[in-house]
Every structure is written in structure tokens, then in C-alpha cells.
C-alpha positions in Angstrom: -114.8 -73.3 39.4 -114.6 -72.1 35.8 -112.6 -74.4 33.5 -110.5 -72.7 30.8 -110.0 -74.5 27.5 -107.7 -72.8 25.1 -105.3 -73.5 22.2 -101.8 -72.1 22.8 -99.9 -71.1 19.7 -96.1 -71.0 20.1 -93.6 -69.3 17.7 -89.8 -69.5 18.0 -88.3 -66.2 17.0 -85.1 -65.6 15.1 -82.3 -67.9 16.3 -78.9 -66.2 16.2 -75.9 -68.4 15.6 -72.3 -68.4 14.4 -72.6 -69.2 10.7 -71.8 -67.3 7.5 -72.2 -68.3 3.9 -71.5 -71.9 4.4 -68.2 -71.2 6.3 -67.4 -71.1 10.0 -64.8 -68.3 10.8 -62.2 -69.7 13.1 -59.6 -66.9 13.2 -59.6 -63.3 11.9 -57.4 -60.2 11.8 -58.6 -56.8 10.6 -55.7 -54.7 12.0 -58.0 -52.3 13.8 -57.7 -48.5 13.4 -54.4 -47.7 15.0 -51.0 -46.7 13.7 -47.8 -48.6 14.2 -45.1 -50.5 12.5 -45.9 -54.2 12.0 -43.2 -55.2 14.4 -44.9 -53.3 17.2 -48.5 -54.2 16.3 -50.5 -56.4 18.7 -54.0 -57.4 17.9 -56.6 -59.5 19.6 -54.8 -62.7 18.6 -51.3 -61.5 19.8 -48.3 -59.8 18.3 -47.1 -59.7 14.7 -43.3 -59.9 14.1 -40.9 -59.1 11.2 -38.1 -61.4 10.3 -35.2 -60.7 8.0 -35.3 -63.4 5.2 -32.5 -62.0 3.1 -30.4 -58.9 2.3 -31.7 -55.8 4.1 -30.0 -52.4 3.7 -29.9 -49.6 6.2 -32.9 -47.8 4.5 -34.9 -51.0 3.7 -38.7 -50.8 3.2 -40.8 -51.1 6.3 -44.0 -52.9 7.2 -46.6 -50.6 8.7 -50.2 -51.0 10.1 -52.3 -47.9 9.6 -55.1 -46.2 7.7 -52.6 -44.5 5.4 -53.5 -47.4 3.2 -57.2 -48.1 4.0 -58.2 -51.7 4.3 -60.9 -51.5 1.6 -63.3 -54.2 0.3 -62.5 -56.2 -2.8 -62.9 -54.3 -6.2 -62.4 -50.9 -4.4 -59.5 -48.7 -5.3 -56.7 -48.0 -2.9 -57.3 -45.0 -0.7 -56.3 -43.2 2.6 -58.5 -43.3 5.7 -56.2 -42.0 8.4 -57.6 -43.2 11.8 -60.0 -45.5 10.0 -59.9 -49.1 8.8 -56.1 -49.9 8.9 -54.3 -52.4 6.7 -50.9 -54.1 6.9 -48.8 -52.6 4.1 -45.3 -52.1 2.8 -43.9 -48.5 2.9 -40.7 -46.6 2.9 -38.1 -45.9 5.6 -38.1 -42.7 7.5 -35.5 -41.2 5.2 -37.8 -41.6 2.2 -41.0 -40.4 3.8 -42.0 -43.1 6.1 -45.6 -44.5 6.1 -47.3 -43.2 3.0 -49.5 -46.2 2.6 -48.6 -48.9 0.1 -45.9 -46.7 -1.4 -42.2 -47.5 -1.3 -38.7 -46.4 -2.5 -37.6 -48.8 -5.3 -34.0 -47.8 -5.1 -31.5 -45.6 -3.4 -29.9 -44.2 -6.6 -26.6 -45.6 -5.5 -26.4 -43.5 -2.4 -28.8 -45.4 0.0 -29.1 -49.1 0.7 -32.8 -49.9 -0.1 -32.4 -53.6 -0.5 -35.3 -55.3 1.3 -36.1 -59.0 2.1 -38.4 -59.2 5.1 -41.4 -61.4 6.1 -44.1 -60.1 8.4 -45.5 -63.0 10.4 -48.7 -63.5 12.3 -48.9 -64.7 15.9 -49.2 -68.4 16.5 -52.6 -69.7 15.3 -54.2 -72.6 17.2 -56.2 -74.9 14.9 -56.5 -77.8 17.4 -59.6 -79.8 16.5 -60.1 -78.1 13.2 -59.6 -79.3 9.6 -60.3 -78.5 6.0 -59.0 -74.9 6.5 -59.1 -72.1 4.0 -57.2 -68.8 4.3 -59.0 -65.7 3.0 -58.0 -62.0 2.7 -58.1 -58.9 0.6 -55.0 -57.4 -0.9 -53.5 -55.1 -3.5 -50.1 -55.2 -5.2 -48.2 -53.5 -8.0 -50.0 -53.4 -11.4 -48.7 -55.3 -14.4 -48.3 -53.1 -17.4 -48.0 -49.9 -15.3 -45.0 -47.7 -16.2 -42.1 -48.7 -14.0 -43.4 -52.1 -13.0 -40.7 -54.4 -11.7 -41.5 -58.1 -11.1 -38.3 -58.3 -9.0 -40.0 -56.1 -6.3 -42.6 -58.6 -5.2 -44.8 -59.9 -2.3 -45.4 -63.6 -1.6 -47.6 -65.6 0.8 -45.9 -68.0 3.3 -47.0 -70.6 5.8 -45.5 -72.0 8.9 -46.5 -75.6 10.0 -44.8 -75.3 13.5 -41.5 -76.5 12.2 -40.5 -74.7 9.0 -41.7 -71.9 6.7 -42.6 -72.6 3.1 -44.0 -70.4 0.3 -47.7 -71.0 -0.1 -48.5 -68.8 -3.1 -46.6 -66.2 -5.3 -49.6 -63.8 -5.1 -50.4 -62.6 -8.6 -50.3 -58.8 -8.8 -53.7 -57.2 -8.7 -55.6 -55.9 -11.7 -55.3 -52.5 -13.3 -58.2 -50.1 -13.3 -57.2 -48.1 -10.2 -54.0 -46.7 -11.6 -51.9 -45.7 -9.7 -53.5 -46.7 -6.3 -54.2 -50.4 -7.1 -57.3 -52.4 -6.8 -58.2 -54.4 -3.7 -58.8 -58.0 -4.6 -60.3 -61.0 -2.8 -58.0 -64.1 -2.4 -58.6 -67.6 -1.0 -56.4 -70.6 -0.7 -56.7 -74.0 1.0 -54.1 -74.4 3.8 -52.0 -77.6 3.6 -53.2 -80.7 5.4 -50.4 -80.1 8.0 -52.5 -77.2 9.3 -55.3 -79.6 10.4 -55.4 -80.1 14.2 -52.2 -78.0 14.5 -51.8 -75.7 17.4 -48.7 -73.9 16.0 -49.3 -72.6 12.5 -48.6 -69.1 11.3 -49.1 -67.1 8.1 -46.6 -64.6 6.7 -46.1 -62.1 3.8 -42.6 -61.7 2.4 -41.5 -58.6 0.5 -38.4 -58.4 -1.7 -37.0 -55.2 -3.2 -33.7 -55.5 -5.2 -32.8 -51.8 -5.0 -32.4 -51.4 -8.8 -34.3 -48.1 -8.7 -37.0 -49.7 -10.9 -40.5 -50.1 -9.5 -43.7 -48.2 -9.0 -46.5 -47.9 -6.4 -48.5 -49.6 -5.1 -46.2 -51.9 -3.2 -48.4 -54.4 -1.2 -51.2 -54.2 1.3 -53.4 -56.8 3.0 -56.5 -56.7 5.3 -59.5 -58.7 6.6 -57.6 -62.0 7.0 -59.7 -65.0 8.0 -59.2 -68.7 8.4 -62.4 -70.7 7.8 -63.7 -74.2 7.7 -66.8 -75.5 5.9 -69.9 -75.3 8.2 -71.3 -78.7 9.2 -74.9 -79.7 8.9 -77.0 -77.5 11.1 -80.0 -78.9 13.0 -82.0 -76.7 15.3 -84.8 -78.3 17.3 -87.4 -76.1 19.0 -88.9 -78.0 22.0 -90.3 -77.4 25.4 -91.9 -79.3 28.3 -95.0 -78.2 30.1 -96.5 -78.7 33.5 -100.3 -78.1 33.2 -102.5 -79.0 36.2 -105.7 -80.9 35.6 -108.2 -79.5 35.7 -106.9 -76.1 34.9 -108.7 -73.1 36.4 -108.6 -69.4 36.3 -105.5 -68.2 38.2 -103.7 -71.5 37.9 -100.0 -71.3 37.0 -98.9 -73.2 33.9 -95.1 -73.8 33.7 -93.3 -74.1 30.3 -89.6 -75.2 30.3 -87.4 -74.6 27.2 -85.8 -77.7 25.9 -84.5 -76.4 22.5 -81.2 -77.7 21.1 -78.8 -77.4 18.1 -76.1 -79.3 16.5 -73.4 -78.1 14.1 -73.5 -74.5 15.4 -73.6 -72.4 18.5 -76.9 -70.7 19.4 -76.3 -67.2 20.8 -79.9 -66.5 21.8 -83.5 -67.5 21.3 -86.9 -66.9 23.0 -90.5 -68.2 23.0 -93.6 -66.1 22.1 -97.0 -67.2 23.2 -100.2 -65.9 21.6 
């Protein structure tokens, strides 16, 4: 019987897990590539709705989801990508051209009722067992200093704690530099402590247009919404057990059993390589 003596070298290849830049993504909405009004849009998380939060005329502005306003990355100018990366945006009624991206009718000239006060609202977001939450998204809004700018036509960010809605942030208008399309801008804000371990939160975007015929494009658009929490300490342990007969001979089967583990993350896949 020939005895075999060898040193086995073991390498654990790339471990794939859910972790990104120190944050764990808990909820996301990118609005897909379809075309609809916001009140008929249903994504992977459920249906969005539109609520009247004030005076709305017969030709009020409308919330749309489409690539007529492409959901671009931060610092990129507004653009059209019909059939591409859709955004949620505020456009005009059918009488004034419909979905033309983040472009709206500022007033009806005394003949049409353009007054708008509507909040588009996410489906219910379940944050049971989660805490230290941050809301992130990219958006663009009317440009300060642009001819025709009207601060009374404005978008604001809202939050629902399961009981009542409250304004979370006034959303500063985005920077000039992409006149007249607007510049996509990254935004992050900590959600209130009431969102922690709460199964019934929502987020919303409210748009108000006072129908004074003063205002200029862009109106408002948002995309790539995420809720994140800080990633915990990650520990990955590569381990195995072995069953090696003694003595070991040519043709003998040696059994290795994986015993790897991880804490603070979810491992999607891993494998062993033997030299």
C-alpha cells in the first residue's frame, strides 16, 4: 500500500454579500421604465397614491411616472429618455400638453383653474426591527435666479408615522448650471425616531402651484429613492471539517464539509478551491 503525504492549500474565493458603502439598503424605488400617472403606478413595493392637500383646480398639475423626465444620477442635467429610466415628476394637465417631463403650467391666464396642492405618497413601508434610518434620493427642482422663478410654486418632502403626516424638509431648489433643464442633486436626511421599528411609515412629495401665472421649468422630479441603515460589524469566518482516514492510501476518499459562517450580513454565495 502506497501512503500519500501531501499538504493541501485551501483558498476561499470572493464572498458575495448585501453590503454597500457602510449602509444596508432596506427599501428602494426606482420607478422602472414604464409610463403612467403616479396615481396608477404600482412598483415592486406596492401602489403609489395621490392625495389632495389643498386647493386643486380643474386643470391642476399632474404627477407622472415616465422617462419623459429621465431619472438621472446626481450632477447630471435633466433630460428625456422615453422608455428608459423613469422618474416621478410633476407635469401639466392634458389641456396644457400632458406629460412633458418636469414641465408645468404656472397659471391659467384667468381662463383655466391651474391651482394645485397635491401630495404623491409611497405605499406603506415596513421598518419592523430596523432603526437609525436614512432616506436618500436624487431630485431636481426649479432654479433660483432663473427668469420667471416663483418660490410659491414649490415641492416639499413629507413623512407619515402611521398616524399623521408632517413636513420633513422644504427641499431646497437645485443648483443652476443646467438651465433650463435643472440639475439632478443627491439628497439624504435622517428619518425621525418614530420610524424605528415602525411597520406603517410612508414618504410623500407635496407640490403647490398658486396659479399666478408666474413660474418656470423645471417643476420637480425624483428618482432612486432608498431607505438605509448603517451596516453593522461584519465578521466572516472561513471554516471546514474533514474526515481523513488513517492511514490514507491512493484511491481513498477524503471528505471536507463546509462550516463557514458570517455575522452582520447575509452571504449570498461562496466556494472552496483546493490546490
